[in-house]
All heavy atoms as a GROMACS GRO file, in nm:
protein
  576
    1LEU      N    1  13.658  23.393  24.580
    1LEU     CA    2  13.739  23.492  24.667
    1LEU      C    3  13.661  23.618  24.682
    1LEU      O    4  13.594  23.663  24.594
    1LEU     CB    5  13.874  23.517  24.604
    1LEU     CG    6  13.962  23.402  24.592
    1LEU    CD1    7  14.095  23.438  24.525
    1LEU    CD2    8  14.001  23.343  24.724
    2THR      N    9  13.679  23.676  24.798
    2THR     CA   10  13.612  23.809  24.815
    2THR      C   11  13.707  23.909  24.772
    2THR      O   12  13.830  23.885  24.762
    2THR     CB   13  13.570  23.830  24.958
    2THR    OG1   14  13.693  23.826  25.042
    2THR    CG2   15  13.475  23.709  25.008
    3GLU      N   16  13.668  24.036  24.766
    3GLU     CA   17  13.747  24.152  24.733
    3GLU      C   18  13.862  24.159  24.834
    3GLU      O   19  13.981  24.188  24.792
    3GLU     CB   20  13.670  24.277  24.724
    3GLU     CG   21  13.750  24.400  24.698
    3GLU     CD   22  13.677  24.528  24.702
    3GLU    OE1   23  13.544  24.522  24.681
    3GLU    OE2   24  13.731  24.630  24.728
    4LYS      N   25  13.835  24.142  24.958
    4LYS     CA   26  13.930  24.159  25.064
    4LYS      C   27  14.047  24.054  25.046
    4LYS      O   28  14.154  24.084  25.057
    4LYS     CB   29  13.872  24.148  25.201
    4LYS     CG   30  13.958  24.175  25.313
    4LYS     CD   31  13.897  24.180  25.441
    4LYS     CE   32  13.990  24.214  25.555
    4LYS     NZ   33  13.920  24.217  25.689
    5LYS      N   34  14.008  23.931  25.016
    5LYS     CA   35  14.103  23.827  24.994
    5LYS      C   36  14.193  23.851  24.872
    5LYS      O   37  14.309  23.827  24.884
    5LYS     CB   38  14.036  23.689  24.987
    5LYS     CG   39  13.979  23.647  25.115
    5LYS     CD   40  13.920  23.505  25.099
    5LYS     CE   41  13.854  23.459  25.230
    5LYS     NZ   42  13.786  23.329  25.211
    6ILE      N   43  14.133  23.904  24.771
    6ILE     CA   44  14.208  23.934  24.644
    6ILE      C   45  14.308  24.044  24.682
    6ILE      O   46  14.430  24.038  24.641
    6ILE     CB   47  14.119  23.976  24.534
    6ILE    CG1   48  14.041  23.851  24.487
    6ILE    CG2   49  14.203  24.034  24.413
    6ILE    CD1   50  13.944  23.863  24.379
    7SER      N   51  14.263  24.152  24.747
    7SER     CA   52  14.355  24.251  24.779
    7SER      C   53  14.467  24.206  24.871
    7SER      O   54  14.583  24.246  24.860
    7SER     CB   55  14.282  24.370  24.850
    7SER     OG   56  14.188  24.433  24.760
    8ALA      N   57  14.432  24.118  24.965
    8ALA     CA   58  14.534  24.063  25.057
    8ALA      C   59  14.637  23.979  24.980
    8ALA      O   60  14.755  23.988  25.002
    8ALA     CB   61  14.469  23.977  25.167
    9PHE      N   62  14.586  23.906  24.878
    9PHE     CA   63  14.680  23.824  24.796
    9PHE      C   64  14.770  23.928  24.726
    9PHE      O   65  14.895  23.891  24.708
    9PHE     CB   66  14.596  23.742  24.691
    9PHE     CG   67  14.675  23.667  24.594
    9PHE    CD1   68  14.726  23.536  24.622
    9PHE    CD2   69  14.712  23.722  24.471
    9PHE    CE1   70  14.797  23.471  24.545
    9PHE    CE2   71  14.782  23.652  24.388
    9PHE     CZ   72  14.832  23.521  24.423
   10ALA      N   73  14.723  24.032  24.668
   10ALA     CA   74  14.803  24.122  24.598
   10ALA      C   75  14.911  24.182  24.684
   10ALA      O   76  15.031  24.198  24.643
   10ALA     CB   77  14.718  24.236  24.537
   11GLU      N   78  14.874  24.215  24.806
   11GLU     CA   79  14.979  24.272  24.896
   11GLU      C   80  15.077  24.166  24.942
   11GLU      O   81  15.198  24.194  24.946
   11GLU     CB   82  14.904  24.328  25.030
   11GLU     CG   83  14.827  24.445  25.003
   11GLU     CD   84  14.746  24.488  25.128
   11GLU    OE1   85  14.792  24.455  25.243
   11GLU    OE2   86  14.644  24.562  25.109
   12GLU      N   87  15.031  24.044  24.961
   12GLU     CA   88  15.125  23.941  25.001
   12GLU      C   89  15.223  23.901  24.900
   12GLU      O   90  15.340  23.872  24.919
   12GLU     CB   91  15.037  23.809  25.042
   12GLU     CG   92  15.127  23.691  25.084
   12GLU     CD   93  15.045  23.578  25.115
   12GLU    OE1   94  14.917  23.590  25.133
   12GLU    OE2   95  15.097  23.466  25.130
   13TYR      N   96  15.180  23.916  24.762
   13TYR     CA   97  15.270  23.876  24.654
   13TYR      C   98  15.331  23.992  24.576
   13TYR      O   99  15.388  23.974  24.475
   13TYR     CB  100  15.206  23.780  24.558
   13TYR     CG  101  15.186  23.648  24.627
   13TYR    CD1  102  15.068  23.610  24.693
   13TYR    CD2  103  15.288  23.554  24.625
   13TYR    CE1  104  15.048  23.491  24.755
   13TYR    CE2  105  15.265  23.428  24.690
   13TYR     CZ  106  15.147  23.397  24.757
   13TYR     OH  107  15.134  23.272  24.810
   14ALA      N  108  15.318  24.113  24.633
   14ALA     CA  109  15.367  24.238  24.570
   14ALA      C  110  15.519  24.223  24.552
   14ALA      O  111  15.572  24.263  24.437
   14ALA     CB  112  15.338  24.356  24.654
   15ASP      N  113  15.588  24.160  24.638
   15ASP     CA  114  15.733  24.151  24.625
   15ASP      C  115  15.775  24.048  24.520
   15ASP      O  116  15.891  24.041  24.483
   15ASP     CB  117  15.800  24.117  24.756
   15ASP     CG  118  15.758  23.975  24.821
   15ASP    OD1  119  15.639  23.942  24.790
   15ASP    OD2  120  15.830  23.932  24.890
   16LYS      N  121  15.671  23.972  24.473
   16LYS     CA  122  15.708  23.875  24.360
   16LYS      C  123  15.656  23.926  24.231
   16LYS      O  124  15.654  23.854  24.128
   16LYS     CB  125  15.635  23.746  24.399
   16LYS     CG  126  15.684  23.677  24.525
   16LYS     CD  127  15.650  23.538  24.542
   16LYS     CE  128  15.696  23.475  24.664
   16LYS     NZ  129  15.801  23.522  24.740
   17GLY      N  130  15.624  24.055  24.227
   17GLY     CA  131  15.587  24.121  24.096
   17GLY      C  132  15.436  24.128  24.068
   17GLY      O  133  15.395  24.157  23.958
   18PHE      N  134  15.344  24.090  24.161
   18PHE     CA  135  15.199  24.100  24.144
   18PHE      C  136  15.142  24.238  24.176
   18PHE      O  137  15.190  24.293  24.280
   18PHE     CB  138  15.133  23.989  24.209
   18PHE     CG  139  15.153  23.850  24.145
   18PHE    CD1  140  15.269  23.778  24.187
   18PHE    CD2  141  15.070  23.800  24.049
   18PHE    CE1  142  15.295  23.656  24.129
   18PHE    CE2  143  15.097  23.680  23.990
   18PHE     CZ  144  15.209  23.601  24.034
   19PHE      N  145  15.039  24.277  24.102
   19PHE     CA  146  14.979  24.404  24.125
   19PHE      C  147  14.835  24.400  24.090
   19PHE      O  148  14.795  24.345  23.994
   19PHE     CB  149  15.051  24.514  24.043
   19PHE     CG  150  15.003  24.659  24.067
   19PHE    CD1  151  15.061  24.729  24.170
   19PHE    CD2  152  14.908  24.711  23.986
   19PHE    CE1  153  15.023  24.855  24.202
   19PHE    CE2  154  14.865  24.839  24.014
   19PHE     CZ  155  14.921  24.911  24.121
   20GLU      N  156  14.755  24.459  24.176
   20GLU     CA  157  14.607  24.467  24.158
   20GLU      C  158  14.578  24.589  24.062
   20GLU      O  159  14.580  24.699  24.110
   20GLU     CB  160  14.532  24.470  24.284
   20GLU     CG  161  14.384  24.467  24.269
   20GLU     CD  162  14.307  24.466  24.400
   20GLU    OE1  163  14.370  24.489  24.506
   20GLU    OE2  164  14.185  24.436  24.396
   21VAL      N  165  14.551  24.557  23.942
   21VAL     CA  166  14.532  24.662  23.836
   21VAL      C  167  14.390  24.723  23.848
   21VAL      O  168  14.371  24.845  23.809
   21VAL     CB  169  14.562  24.619  23.699
   21VAL    CG1  170  14.706  24.597  23.684
   21VAL    CG2  171  14.468  24.504  23.661
   22CYS      N  172  14.295  24.654  23.898
   22CYS     CA  173  14.153  24.693  23.908
   22CYS      C  174  14.092  24.593  24.005
   22CYS      O  175  14.139  24.483  24.028
   22CYS     CB  176  14.087  24.682  23.772
   22CYS     SG  177  13.922  24.766  23.766
   23ARG      N  178  13.979  24.624  24.066
   23ARG     CA  179  13.910  24.540  24.159
   23ARG      C  180  13.885  24.405  24.094
   23ARG      O  181  13.821  24.391  23.988
   23ARG     CB  182  13.785  24.597  24.199
   23ARG     CG  183  13.707  24.511  24.299
   23ARG     CD  184  13.581  24.571  24.343
   23ARG     NE  185  13.600  24.694  24.414
   23ARG     CZ  186  13.504  24.790  24.430
   23ARG    NH1  187  13.385  24.772  24.379
   23ARG    NH2  188  13.538  24.898  24.490
   24GLY      N  189  13.949  24.307  24.157
   24GLY     CA  190  13.935  24.164  24.103
   24GLY      C  191  14.030  24.116  24.006
   24GLY      O  192  14.017  24.010  23.957
   25TYR      N  193  14.126  24.206  23.961
   25TYR     CA  194  14.228  24.165  23.869
   25TYR      C  195  14.358  24.188  23.920
   25TYR      O  196  14.404  24.297  23.950
   25TYR     CB  197  14.211  24.253  23.735
   25TYR     CG  198  14.092  24.227  23.655
   25TYR    CD1  199  13.979  24.300  23.676
   25TYR    CD2  200  14.080  24.123  23.562
   25TYR    CE1  201  13.862  24.282  23.601
   25TYR    CE2  202  13.972  24.096  23.488
   25TYR     CZ  203  13.857  24.178  23.511
   25TYR     OH  204  13.742  24.159  23.435
   26ILE      N  205  14.438  24.077  23.935
   26ILE     CA  206  14.578  24.081  23.976
   26ILE      C  207  14.664  24.034  23.863
   26ILE      O  208  14.636  23.927  23.807
   26ILE     CB  209  14.599  24.004  24.108
   26ILE    CG1  210  14.514  24.054  24.218
   26ILE    CG2  211  14.749  24.002  24.149
   26ILE    CD1  212  14.509  23.973  24.342
   27VAL      N  213  14.771  24.105  23.835
   27VAL     CA  214  14.857  24.058  23.721
   27VAL      C  215  15.003  24.061  23.776
   27VAL      O  216  15.038  24.131  23.862
   27VAL     CB  217  14.846  24.146  23.597
   27VAL    CG1  218  14.708  24.147  23.542
   27VAL    CG2  219  14.892  24.286  23.625
   28ASN      N  220  15.080  23.976  23.703
   28ASN     CA  221  15.225  23.980  23.725
   28ASN      C  222  15.281  24.085  23.641
   28ASN      O  223  15.252  24.081  23.512
   28ASN     CB  224  15.286  23.839  23.688
   28ASN     CG  225  15.428  23.831  23.723
   28ASN    OD1  226  15.507  23.920  23.698
   28ASN    ND2  227  15.462  23.715  23.783
   29ILE      N  228  15.354  24.179  23.686
   29ILE     CA  229  15.407  24.289  23.612
   29ILE      C  230  15.489  24.247  23.494
   29ILE      O  231  15.488  24.312  23.390
   29ILE     CB  232  15.486  24.387  23.709
   29ILE    CG1  233  15.384  24.450  23.804
   29ILE    CG2  234  15.561  24.484  23.625
   29ILE    CD1  235  15.450  24.539  23.904
   30SER      N  236  15.561  24.137  23.506
   30SER     CA  237  15.640  24.084  23.394
   30SER      C  238  15.566  24.044  23.273
   30SER      O  239  15.614  24.030  23.166
   30SER     CB  240  15.729  23.963  23.441
   30SER     OG  241  15.645  23.853  23.470
   31LYS      N  242  15.427  24.023  23.284
   31LYS     CA  243  15.341  23.986  23.181
   31LYS      C  244  15.273  24.104  23.109
   31LYS      O  245  15.200  24.083  23.019
   31LYS     CB  246  15.236  23.884  23.224
   31LYS     CG  247  15.288  23.761  23.297
   31LYS     CD  248  15.375  23.688  23.196
   31LYS     CE  249  15.431  23.559  23.265
   31LYS     NZ  250  15.517  23.482  23.168
   32ILE      N  251  15.290  24.226  23.161
   32ILE     CA  252  15.231  24.345  23.098
   32ILE      C  253  15.306  24.379  22.970
   32ILE      O  254  15.432  24.399  22.978
   32ILE     CB  255  15.224  24.457  23.196
   32ILE    CG1  256  15.135  24.427  23.316
   32ILE    CG2  257  15.178  24.583  23.124
   32ILE    CD1  258  15.138  24.522  23.425
   33LYS      N  259  15.240  24.395  22.857
   33LYS     CA  260  15.300  24.436  22.730
   33LYS      C  261  15.286  24.585  22.711
   33LYS      O  262  15.378  24.652  22.675
   33LYS     CB  263  15.223  24.358  22.623
   33LYS     CG  264  15.269  24.397  22.486
   33LYS     CD  265  15.204  24.320  22.383
   33LYS     CE  266  15.256  24.360  22.238
   33LYS     NZ  267  15.180  24.282  22.137
   34SER      N  268  15.168  24.650  22.755
   34SER     CA  269  15.151  24.785  22.728
   34SER      C  270  15.036  24.838  22.833
   34SER      O  271  14.963  24.765  22.887
   34SER     CB  272  15.102  24.825  22.597
   34SER     OG  273  14.978  24.768  22.557
   35VAL      N  274  15.051  24.974  22.858
   35VAL     CA  275  14.959  25.036  22.960
   35VAL      C  276  14.911  25.166  22.888
   35VAL      O  277  14.981  25.238  22.830
   35VAL     CB  278  15.034  25.070  23.085
   35VAL    CG1  279  14.944  25.141  23.177
   35VAL    CG2  280  15.088  24.949  23.146
   36ASN      N  281  14.773  25.185  22.897
   36ASN     CA  282  14.725  25.324  22.866
   36ASN      C  283  14.634  25.368  22.984
   36ASN      O  284  14.638  25.300  23.082
   36ASN     CB  285  14.651  25.319  22.726
   36ASN     CG  286  14.529  25.244  22.730
   36ASN    OD1  287  14.454  25.242  22.817
   36ASN    ND2  288  14.507  25.174  22.619
   37SER      N  289  14.571  25.480  22.964
   37SER     CA  290  14.498  25.542  23.081
   37SER      C  291  14.387  25.461  23.125
   37SER      O  292  14.334  25.478  23.235
   37SER     CB  293  14.454  25.685  23.041
   37SER     OG  294  14.364  25.673  22.922
   38THR      N  295  14.329  25.364  23.048
   38THR     CA  296  14.211  25.288  23.091
   38THR      C  297  14.226  25.145  23.102
   38THR      O  298  14.144  25.075  23.160
   38THR     CB  299  14.092  25.312  22.992
   38THR    OG1  300  14.126  25.277  22.850
   38THR    CG2  301  14.051  25.461  22.990
   39ASP      N  302  14.339  25.080  23.030
   39ASP     CA  303  14.351  24.943  23.041
   39ASP      C  304  14.493  24.902  23.019
   39ASP      O  305  14.583  24.983  22.985
   39ASP     CB  306  14.259  24.865  22.944
   39ASP     CG  307  14.259  24.920  22.803
   39ASP    OD1  308  14.373  24.959  22.759
   39ASP    OD2  309  14.162  24.920  22.743
   40ILE      N  310  14.526  24.771  23.038
   40ILE     CA  311  14.656  24.713  23.014
   40ILE      C  312  14.640  24.603  22.914
   40ILE      O  313  14.537  24.531  22.912
   40ILE     CB  314  14.729  24.667  23.145
   40ILE    CG1  315  14.645  24.558  23.213
   40ILE    CG2  316  14.743  24.783  23.238
   40ILE    CD1  317  14.728  24.484  23.310
   41GLU      N  318  14.747  24.575  22.843
   41GLU     CA  319  14.748  24.456  22.756
   41GLU      C  320  14.859  24.359  22.807
   41GLU      O  321  14.968  24.409  22.835
   41GLU     CB  322  14.791  24.498  22.608
   41GLU     CG  323  14.781  24.383  22.521
   41GLU     CD  324  14.822  24.422  22.377
   41GLU    OE1  325  14.849  24.532  22.345
   41GLU    OE2  326  14.813  24.330  22.289
   42LEU      N  327  14.814  24.237  22.822
   42LEU     CA  328  14.909  24.140  22.868
   42LEU      C  329  14.993  24.075  22.744
   42LEU      O  330  14.944  24.099  22.632
   42LEU     CB  331  14.838  24.024  22.943
   42LEU     CG  332  14.764  24.067  23.060
   42LEU    CD1  333  14.698  23.952  23.125
   42LEU    CD2  334  14.851  24.143  23.169
   43ASP      N  335  15.093  24.008  22.772
   43ASP     CA  336  15.181  23.953  22.666
   43ASP      C  337  15.102  23.843  22.584
   43ASP      O  338  15.148  23.819  22.473
   43ASP     CB  339  15.312  23.904  22.720
   43ASP     CG  340  15.300  23.788  22.810
   43ASP    OD1  341  15.185  23.747  22.846
   43ASP    OD2  342  15.406  23.744  22.865
   44ASN      N  343  14.990  23.795  22.637
   44ASN     CA  344  14.910  23.698  22.560
   44ASN      C  345  14.803  23.772  22.472
   44ASN      O  346  14.719  23.701  22.409
   44ASN     CB  347  14.854  23.594  22.642
   44ASN     CG  348  14.743  23.652  22.744
   44ASN    OD1  349  14.716  23.769  22.744
   44ASN    ND2  350  14.691  23.560  22.822
   45GLY      N  351  14.793  23.907  22.480
   45GLY     CA  352  14.698  23.983  22.400
   45GLY      C  353  14.575  24.016  22.475
   45GLY      O  354  14.485  24.096  22.426
   46GLU      N  355  14.556  23.962  22.593
   46GLU     CA  356  14.440  23.991  22.676
   46GLU      C  357  14.444  24.128  22.725
   46GLU      O  358  14.546  24.182  22.766
   46GLU     CB  359  14.433  23.893  22.792
   46GLU     CG  360  14.300  23.904  22.870
   46GLU     CD  361  14.286  23.792  22.970
   46GLU    OE1  362  14.362  23.698  22.976
   46GLU    OE2  363  14.183  23.804  23.048
   47MET      N  364  14.328  24.199  22.717
   47MET     CA  365  14.310  24.334  22.769
   47MET      C  366  14.235  24.326  22.908
   47MET      O  367  14.138  24.258  22.916
   47MET     CB  368  14.232  24.420  22.671
   47MET     CG  369  14.293  24.430  22.535
   47MET     SD  370  14.455  24.515  22.529
   47MET     CE  371  14.401  24.681  22.556
   48LEU      N  372  14.287  24.407  23.005
   48LEU     CA  373  14.227  24.416  23.136
   48LEU      C  374  14.206  24.560  23.170
   48LEU      O  375  14.287  24.645  23.131
   48LEU     CB  376  14.313  24.351  23.240
   48LEU     CG  377  14.343  24.202  23.228
   48LEU    CD1  378  14.438  24.150  23.338
   48LEU    CD2  379  14.209  24.123  23.240
   49PRO      N  380  14.100  24.596  23.247
   49PRO     CA  381  14.083  24.732  23.286
   49PRO      C  382  14.186  24.779  23.382
   49PRO      O  383  14.239  24.693  23.465
   49PRO     CB  384  13.940  24.729  23.351
   49PRO     CG  385  13.924  24.588  23.390
   49PRO     CD  386  14.000  24.500  23.295
   50LEU      N  387  14.214  24.902  23.378
   50LEU     CA  388  14.307  24.963  23.475
   50LEU      C  389  14.236  25.071  23.553
   50LEU      O  390  14.177  25.169  23.491
   50LEU     CB  391  14.432  25.025  23.399
   50LEU     CG  392  14.530  25.096  23.485
   50LEU    CD1  393  14.590  25.014  23.599
   50LEU    CD2  394  14.639  25.165  23.400
   51SER      N  395  14.237  25.061  23.686
   51SER     CA  396  14.175  25.158  23.773
   51SER      C  397  14.253  25.291  23.765
   51SER      O  398  14.377  25.289  23.765
   51SER     CB  399  14.179  25.108  23.914
   51SER     OG  400  14.151  25.207  24.005
   52ARG      N  401  14.177  25.406  23.747
   52ARG     CA  402  14.246  25.529  23.744
   52ARG      C  403  14.325  25.558  23.861
   52ARG      O  404  14.438  25.617  23.854
   52ARG     CB  405  14.139  25.640  23.717
   52ARG     CG  406  14.086  25.651  23.580
   52ARG     CD  407  13.996  25.764  23.565
   52ARG     NE  408  13.872  25.720  23.638
   52ARG     CZ  409  13.765  25.799  23.665
   52ARG    NH1  410  13.774  25.930  23.634
   52ARG    NH2  411  13.658  25.755  23.722
   53ARG      N  412  14.275  25.517  23.977
   53ARG     CA  413  14.344  25.547  24.099
   53ARG      C  414  14.475  25.458  24.114
   53ARG      O  415  14.559  25.490  24.202
   53ARG     CB  416  14.256  25.539  24.226
   53ARG     CG  417  14.202  25.400  24.257
   53ARG     CD  418  14.106  25.405  24.363
   53ARG     NE  419  14.067  25.280  24.414
   53ARG     CZ  420  14.119  25.204  24.511
   53ARG    NH1  421  14.212  25.255  24.578
   53ARG    NH2  422  14.071  25.085  24.536
   54ARG      N  423  14.482  25.352  24.045
   54ARG     CA  424  14.606  25.265  24.050
   54ARG      C  425  14.701  25.287  23.946
   54ARG      O  426  14.811  25.226  23.945
   54ARG     CB  427  14.556  25.110  24.063
   54ARG     CG  428  14.473  25.088  24.183
   54ARG     CD  429  14.455  24.938  24.194
   54ARG     NE  430  14.391  24.912  24.328
   54ARG     CZ  431  14.270  24.857  24.338
   54ARG    NH1  432  14.197  24.837  24.227
   54ARG    NH2  433  14.218  24.828  24.460
   55ALA      N  434  14.666  25.359  23.845
   55ALA     CA  435  14.748  25.375  23.730
   55ALA      C  436  14.890  25.437  23.759
   55ALA      O  437  14.992  25.381  23.712
   55ALA     CB  438  14.684  25.468  23.628
   56LYS      N  439  14.899  25.536  23.840
   56LYS     CA  440  15.026  25.598  23.869
   56LYS      C  441  15.112  25.496  23.945
   56LYS      O  442  15.234  25.487  23.915
   56LYS     CB  443  15.003  25.729  23.947
   56LYS     CG  444  15.132  25.801  23.982
   56LYS     CD  445  15.109  25.929  24.056
   56LYS     CE  446  15.236  26.002  24.087
   56LYS     NZ  447  15.211  26.130  24.152
   57GLU      N  448  15.057  25.433  24.048
   57GLU     CA  449  15.134  25.337  24.122
   57GLU      C  450  15.181  25.224  24.028
   57GLU      O  451  15.295  25.172  24.044
   57GLU     CB  452  15.051  25.272  24.237
   57GLU     CG  453  15.130  25.181  24.326
   57GLU     CD  454  15.050  25.113  24.436
   57GLU    OE1  455  14.939  25.163  24.460
   57GLU    OE2  456  15.103  25.030  24.509
   58LEU      N  457  15.099  25.180  23.940
   58LEU     CA  458  15.141  25.069  23.846
   58LEU      C  459  15.258  25.118  23.767
   58LEU      O  460  15.359  25.040  23.754
   58LEU     CB  461  15.026  25.036  23.750
   58LEU     CG  462  15.066  24.928  23.648
   58LEU    CD1  463  15.115  24.798  23.707
   58LEU    CD2  464  14.949  24.904  23.549
   59LEU      N  465  15.260  25.237  23.715
   59LEU     CA  466  15.373  25.286  23.634
   59LEU      C  467  15.500  25.295  23.716
   59LEU      O  468  15.605  25.261  23.661
   59LEU     CB  469  15.334  25.419  23.563
   59LEU     CG  470  15.222  25.414  23.463
   59LEU    CD1  471  15.195  25.560  23.419
   59LEU    CD2  472  15.262  25.325  23.341
   60THR      N  473  15.487  25.327  23.838
   60THR     CA  474  15.597  25.332  23.929
   60THR      C  475  15.652  25.193  23.949
   60THR      O  476  15.773  25.174  23.949
   60THR     CB  477  15.565  25.398  24.068
   60THR    OG1  478  15.516  25.532  24.041
   60THR    CG2  479  15.673  25.396  24.166
   61ARG      N  480  15.566  25.093  23.980
   61ARG     CA  481  15.600  24.961  24.000
   61ARG      C  482  15.674  24.901  23.871
   61ARG      O  483  15.772  24.824  23.880
   61ARG     CB  484  15.482  24.870  24.037
   61ARG     CG  485  15.427  24.912  24.175
   61ARG     CD  486  15.499  24.851  24.290
   61ARG     NE  487  15.516  24.701  24.275
   61ARG     CZ  488  15.426  24.618  24.310
   61ARG    NH1  489  15.310  24.650  24.364
   61ARG    NH2  490  15.450  24.485  24.294
   62ILE      N  491  15.623  24.937  23.751
   62ILE     CA  492  15.678  24.883  23.633
   62ILE      C  493  15.826  24.944  23.615
   62ILE      O  494  15.914  24.873  23.581
   62ILE     CB  495  15.596  24.928  23.513
   62ILE    CG1  496  15.464  24.841  23.516
   62ILE    CG2  497  15.666  24.894  23.381
   62ILE    CD1  498  15.362  24.883  23.409
   63SER      N  499  15.837  25.066  23.646
   63SER     CA  500  15.964  25.134  23.639
   63SER      C  501  16.066  25.063  23.730
   63SER      O  502  16.183  25.040  23.695
   63SER     CB  503  15.956  25.282  23.675
   63SER     OG  504  16.080  25.351  23.678
   64GLU      N  505  16.022  25.039  23.862
   64GLU     CA  506  16.108  24.973  23.951
   64GLU      C  507  16.149  24.832  23.906
   64GLU      O  508  16.259  24.788  23.920
   64GLU     CB  509  16.032  24.958  24.092
   64GLU     CG  510  16.016  25.095  24.157
   64GLU     CD  511  15.922  25.088  24.278
   64GLU    OE1  512  15.863  24.979  24.304
   64GLU    OE2  513  15.912  25.188  24.347
   65TYR      N  514  16.050  24.759  23.843
   65TYR     CA  515  16.070  24.625  23.795
   65TYR      C  516  16.175  24.633  23.689
   65TYR      O  517  16.268  24.551  23.689
   65TYR     CB  518  15.936  24.565  23.747
   65TYR     CG  519  15.959  24.434  23.672
   65TYR    CD1  520  15.966  24.314  23.751
   65TYR    CD2  521  15.958  24.427  23.536
   65TYR    CE1  522  15.982  24.189  23.687
   65TYR    CE2  523  15.972  24.301  23.471
   65TYR     CZ  524  15.982  24.190  23.548
   65TYR     OH  525  16.001  24.066  23.487
   66VAL      N  526  16.159  24.718  23.594
   66VAL     CA  527  16.253  24.725  23.479
   66VAL      C  528  16.393  24.768  23.531
   66VAL      O  529  16.495  24.706  23.497
   66VAL     CB  530  16.208  24.835  23.379
   66VAL    CG1  531  16.313  24.860  23.271
   66VAL    CG2  532  16.079  24.780  23.308
   67THR      N  533  16.399  24.859  23.621
   67THR     CA  534  16.528  24.903  23.680
   67THR      C  535  16.599  24.784  23.753
   67THR      O  536  16.722  24.758  23.729
   67THR     CB  537  16.513  25.015  23.776
   67THR    OG1  538  16.456  25.132  23.710
   67THR    CG2  539  16.646  25.056  23.838
   68GLU      N  540  16.518  24.706  23.828
   68GLU     CA  541  16.569  24.589  23.900
   68GLU      C  542  16.620  24.484  23.811
   68GLU      O  543  16.728  24.430  23.822
   68GLU     CB  544  16.466  24.538  23.989
   68GLU     CG  545  16.502  24.418  24.073
   68GLU     CD  546  16.400  24.361  24.157
   68GLU    OE1  547  16.344  24.441  24.242
   68GLU    OE2  548  16.355  24.244  24.139
   69ARG      N  549  16.547  24.458  23.700
   69ARG     CA  550  16.587  24.353  23.598
   69ARG      C  551  16.712  24.398  23.523
   69ARG      O  552  16.786  24.314  23.479
   69ARG     CB  553  16.466  24.330  23.501
   69ARG     CG  554  16.348  24.278  23.566
   69ARG     CD  555  16.356  24.139  23.615
   69ARG     NE  556  16.364  24.049  23.501
   69ARG     CZ  557  16.384  23.922  23.513
   69ARG    NH1  558  16.379  23.865  23.621
   69ARG    NH2  559  16.385  23.848  23.399
   70ALA      N  560  16.723  24.530  23.504
   70ALA     CA  561  16.847  24.577  23.431
   70ALA      C  562  16.972  24.589  23.520
   70ALA      O  563  17.079  24.610  23.466
   70ALA     CB  564  16.812  24.721  23.372
   71GLY      N  565  16.949  24.566  23.654
   71GLY     CA  566  17.064  24.565  23.744
   71GLY      C  567  17.115  24.702  23.774
   71GLY      O  568  17.227  24.716  23.806
   72LEU      N  569  17.032  24.807  23.759
   72LEU     CA  570  17.079  24.942  23.786
   72LEU      C  571  17.044  24.984  23.930
   72LEU      O  572  16.977  24.932  23.994
   72LEU     CB  573  16.991  25.037  23.699
   72LEU     CG  574  17.015  25.012  23.543
   72LEU    CD1  575  16.925  25.103  23.460
   72LEU    CD2  576  17.160  25.030  23.499
   0.00000   0.00000   0.00000
C-alpha cells in the first residue's frame, strides 16, 4: 500500500475506531493500552511510534471513544 492509500483507509474507517498514529501505522483505538508523547502501547504489548502532530487528535479521539462507550 502507498501512504495515500493508508491515509485513505484511516479516513474511511475512522468512524469504526481506527486512527493513523504515525505514517504507515493505523490502529484501532479500542486496542490502545497507553499513550505517551512519543509512542503508544497496544493491549498486546506492542509499541508503535506516535507522530507529534497527531498526538493531540489521538487523545481527543480516545476521549470521545471512552465517552461513547460509557454512554455519556
